[in-house]
N, C-alpha and C positions, 0 to 999 in steps of 0.2 A: 338417241341424242349423242352427238359427237363430243369429244373432250374439249377441243379448242377450235374456235373460228379465228382465222387470221384475215384481216381486211387489207388488201393491197399486196402487190408482188414486187414492190420496190426493194431497195437495199435493206430496210428495216424489216419488212414483212417476211422476206424469204430467209433472212438470217435469224429471225425469231422462230420461224417454223422448223428450221433444220434441226436444232437440238431437241425440240419437242417430238419430232418424228423419230429421231435417233433413240429417244427414251421410250418409244413404244406408244406414245399418245396418238389418238386418232385426231387428225387435223384436217379441217376443211378451209380452203382458201377461197375467199370471194374477191373477185377482181374484175375490173372493166376490160382490161387486156387488149388495147389497140395495138396492132402490129403493122409493120411495113411488109407488104407482099409484092409491091410494084417494082422497087429498085434493087433490093437485096439480091435477087437471082441474076441480075444483069451484070454485076461487078466481077470481072475476072480476078483471079489470084495472081496479080502481077503488080510490080512497083508503079507508083504514081507517074513517074517520068515516062515509063514505057507506055502506059495507058494514054497519056497525052500525045505521044508520038504515033500510036498505032491503032487504037480502038475506034472504029468508025461509029460506034454507038455511045461514045463517052458523053455526048451532049445530053443524053437522057438522064443519067444519074448525076452529072456535074451541074447541069442547069435545071433539070426537071422537065418532065413532059409538058407541064403547064408553065414552064419558066419560073417556077416558084423559088428557085435558087437565086434569082436576081432580085435583090431588094431595092426599093425606091424610097426616096425621102431620107430622113435622118437615121443614123444607126440606132437600132433598137435593142432592147434586152433579148437575147436569144438569136442575134444576127449571125452567130457562128454556126447555127444549125444548118446542115446541108440537106438537100432533098431526101436522102435515105434516112435522115434522123428527124424530119419534121413531124412524123407521126407521133412523136413523144408528147407534143403539145396539142394534138388533134382532139377536138370535142371538149377539152377541159374548160375553156372559157364559157362555152354554152351551158355545160352541165353544172359548173361551179363558178357562177359570175362573182366578180369582185369589183367593188367601187372604191376608187381612190384617185385623188388628184395629184398625189406625190409619190406613188409607189407602183412599180411594175412587177406583177406577180407571175412567176413561171410555175405552172401546175401541170400535172400529168395524169392521164388515165391509161397510159401505155402499159403493156406487159414489160415489167422491169422498172416502171416509173421513170423519174428523171435519170435514174441510173442507167437507162438504156442509151443515154447520150452524154453521160458525164465525162469529165476529163481525168477521172481515176485517181485523184489525189487523196491519200488517206493519212491523216495526222491525228494522233490521240489528243484528247484534252489534257491540259496540264493541271497540276495540283491547284494552281491559283484559279483556274477556270472552274474546277470542280468543287472548290471550297464552299460556295454558297449553296450547293446541293447536299452538303454534309457528306461528300464523297472525296476520295483521293485516288490518284493514279494507281496506287497499289491495289485498291478495291476492284478496279476495272481491268487490271493487267491480264488475269486469266481469261477474261471474256474477249479482250482485244486479241490475245494470242490465238484463241479458238477461231475467231472470225478471220484473222490473217491467214491461218492455215487453210481455211475453207476457200477463201477467195483468191489466194495467191498474191503475195505482196513482195515487191523488190525494193531494194535500197542499198545504202552504203553505211559502213561504220565510219562516220566522219565527224566533223565539228558540230553537226546538228543533233548528235545522239544525246547531248545533254538536255535537249528539249524534247526529243522524241525517242525514247528507249526502243531498241530493236526487239522484235519478236524472234523466238528461236527458229521459226520457219522461214525467216526472211531470205529471199533469193538475192543473188547478185544484182546490182543495179543495171538498168538498160544502158547501152552505149550512147553517150551523148554525141551530138552532131558536131561538125567541124566549126560551126559558129559558136556553140556553147563552150567547146573545149578551150577556146582562147581566154575565157574569163577566169577560170582557176589559175591559169599561168600568171595572171596579174595579181591574183589574190594571195597566193602563197608567199611571195617575198614580203608582203605587208601584213601577214597573218596576225602576229602578236599585237601590232599597233591597232589593227581593226578589231581584234577581240577586246582590247582595252576600251575601245569606243562602243562596245556592245554589238558589233556587227559580225555575223557568222554566215558562212557559205557552205553549201553541201549539195548532195543529190536529193531529189524529192523522193518521198515514199509514194510509190505508185502501185495500184492494184493491177499489176501486169506480170505475166509469167515470163521469166527469162530461161526457164527450162520446162520440160514437159510436166504438167501438173493436172491431175484429175481430167485427163483426156483433152487438155487445152494447152495451146502454145507449142513450142516457145515462140516469142515474138519474132517476126520475119523482117522487120525494118523496111516495110513497103511504103511508109509515109501515107497510109490510108486510114489512120485511126479515126478521122472525122467522117469517114464515108462508109466504112464496112468493118465487119469483124471476121476477116477472112481466116484467121487462125484461132480465134476466140481467146487470144492471149490476154487482152484487156478485159477486166472483169465486167460483166453485165449481170444483173440479178437473175435474168432469165436462164443463165447457165445453172445456177443453184435450183431454180424452179424445175428445170429439166431433170436434175438429179432427184429431186423430191418426188416427181411423178413416177419414178420407178418403184416407189415404196407402196406396199398394199394398204398402209394405214394413212395415206395422204390422198386427198381429193381436191380437185381444182374445178371451180365453176367460173368461167369467164362471162363477159358481157353482163355483169351484175353491177349496178350502181347502188352502193350502200348509203342509206341516208339517216339511219337511226338504230338504236338498240333499246330494248326494254329489259330491265332487271326483274328476275323472278326468283322465288325460293329455289335454291339449289342450282341456279343457272340463269340464262338470259336468252332472249330472242333478238336476232339481228334482222332488220327489215331492209329489203333491197328491191330494186326494180329490174326486171329483165329488159335489157336495152333493145332486144330484138322484137319482143312481143308486147312490151309495155305492161306486162302483168306484174303485180306486187307479190313478193315472196317473203316468207319468214323462215329462218333457220335457227335451230336450237343448239345450244352448247353449254358446257359447264363454265367455260372461261372464254374471254375475248381479248385478242391482241389487235390494236388499231395501228396499222402502218400505212395510212392513207395520205401521207404527206403532211406538212405542217398545217396548211390551211384546211385541207380535207379532213384531217383528224379533228381539228378544232371545231369545224362545222358539225361533224357527227356528234361530238360530245355536247356542245352547246344545245343542239336541237334535242338530243335524247334526254338531257337533264332539265329541259325547259328553262335554260339560262340565257334566253335572248336578252340582248342589251347588256350582258355582262362583259366588262372590259377585260381582255386577256393580253398580257404583255407579248410582244412580238420581237424576236431577235432577227436582225438582218445585218451582217457585218458590212460596213461601207467598203467600197473598193474602187479602184481606178486602173485603167489600162494605159500604160505609158510607152509609146514607141520610142526606141532609141537606136542609134547607129553604132554598131560595134566596130570601132576603128581598128581593133586587132585583126579583123578579117580583110583589111585592105591588102590587095595583092595576093590573097590566098584563095585557092579554088575550094568550092564547097562539095563535099562528098554526097553522092546520091543516096547511099545507105543511111537511113534515118528513121526516126519515129516522130509523131506529131505532138505528143503530150509534153508536159513541162520538162525542161532540160535541167534546170537548177532551181534550188530554193535558197533564199536569203532570209535570215532572221535578224531583226534589230530589237535589242532590249531597250525599252524606253527609259531613259535616265530619270531618276527621281520617282519612278512608279514601279515598285517591286512587283515582279511577275507579269508586267504588261509587255507585250511584244507586238511588233508589226511584221507581217510575213509577206514575202514577195516570191512569185514564181516567174521564171524566165522561159519564154517560148521563142522558138524560131518561127519563120513564116514562109510557107511555100504552097502547100497543097490546098489551102483555102482559096486559092486562085487570085491572080493579080488584079482582076477587074474590081474586086471589092475595095482594094486600096486606091485604085485609079479613080473610082467614083468620088472619093474624099479629097482628091488632089485639086488644088486651085488652078493647075495647069491645063491647057488643052489636052484632049485625050491622046493624040498622037505623041506629043512630047512627054506626057506623063508615063505612057507605056514604055518608051525608050529609057527613061530615067529609072523607073521602078524595076525594070529587068536587071539593071546594074545594082540597085540598092537592096533588093529583097534578100540576096544571100548574106548581106551584112546587117540585116534588120533583126533586132532583139526586142521583143515586146515583154514588158514587165507588168504582171498583174499584182498590184499592191493591195493587200487586205488588212484592214484595221479590225480591232475587236469591237464587239457590241455587248452591252449588258442590259438587263431589264430597266425600262424607263417609262414614265407616264407619257413621254413625248412620242412613243411608238407603240401603238396598241391595235388590237383586232376586236371587232364585235360583230354579232349577227343581229340586225335590227328585228324587233318583234313584228313590225307591220307586215313584212314579207312573209313571215311564218303563217299568218292567218289567211293569206291569199294562195291561190293555186300557183304551182310553179316552184322552181328551186329557190331556197333562201339565198339572199344576196348578202355576203359578208361586206362589212365596211372596214377597210384598212386605213389607218390614219397615222402613218409614221411622220414624225417631225424631227429631222436630224438635229442633234444638239450642236452647240458651237464648237465643241472639241472633236467633232467627227466630220467626215467628208460625206456629202450627200450621195446616195446610191441605193439601188434596190435590186433584188433578183428574186 
């Protein structure tokens, strides 16, 4: 019998396994583990602009061998996923079906989970957010610091530090691009006035290495973050998994779909299906850590405890993407050296509601390709292309995120009827945004 079974290789799973392995515990990780083997080997270690000019094979990874990188219809959740990242969602909808008329769920069975394609923003919970869990930031600081050292986090000691205290291992921030650097120039002269209004601007905390760290990085500013991990500077959970696999007390079993556990005296059994053979398996351990994603973990727990039709609160912070034109870039050339992730973070303290904040990330746009914007333009394609080539260096996209709290308007349940039939249980997600939130789902 092993000491601990960890289900899932996403950010939670690998970072739960790491200290257990370091403490000498025998750890078994059960994971489905979808990987991309088609496109990753094709992408040269060169800047985006050079690849666009010179690589005769660029159509394969930019558009996809089946042109899966070209989306039709309305913009959907996950539309920013590129062909080399699309494996992150592969097989999840079939293995873990979800029914909802108002909610779009992104789930992953990939090695690294959704973290294999995330945008690497890492922000600690605040005291206000932790209060309802009877926790405080001081309780979690040692654990935040341990994870930050393991994954590599960069940032700046700036106006956002009052919201997000820095870890001692924090590396210097990434160099922002020429588009983003014009914004602090307009912020600084009005800094006191903006602070009085509750507005603060600074650099994002990103899980990215600006110096060599655990055989990863430093970031090479190739503007390829959405396509490849050429220097492994941006954190992906599979980097930690690779470290764990060097330890003799860690074992990894891929292509396993975990569907339930059974508690026993002195331990438990975890029930899984081998995705390749279809055979059912049971694995014994003294303890279990579930890191199968929000919906995946809820599914396993409800099924294992026979709590079908139990209503479970679901948190999903509403958000919106707002394209803006950065007038400060008019007449300025754009540098080629850049990264793709968030360039700046803005925090707005909501007046009259202590502890409540609205957070915005500022992104530039280039390497996700012009045609995705051209498709949304009301202009004819030829004219839209000419205009967008001029506007894109001046485009700043704001991702505005609002808070969410438990509410009866937004719940998850696994209906009992499906459990008694063959096939995977189908969760029902029924979020109903309240009047004080913006509709959205992810």
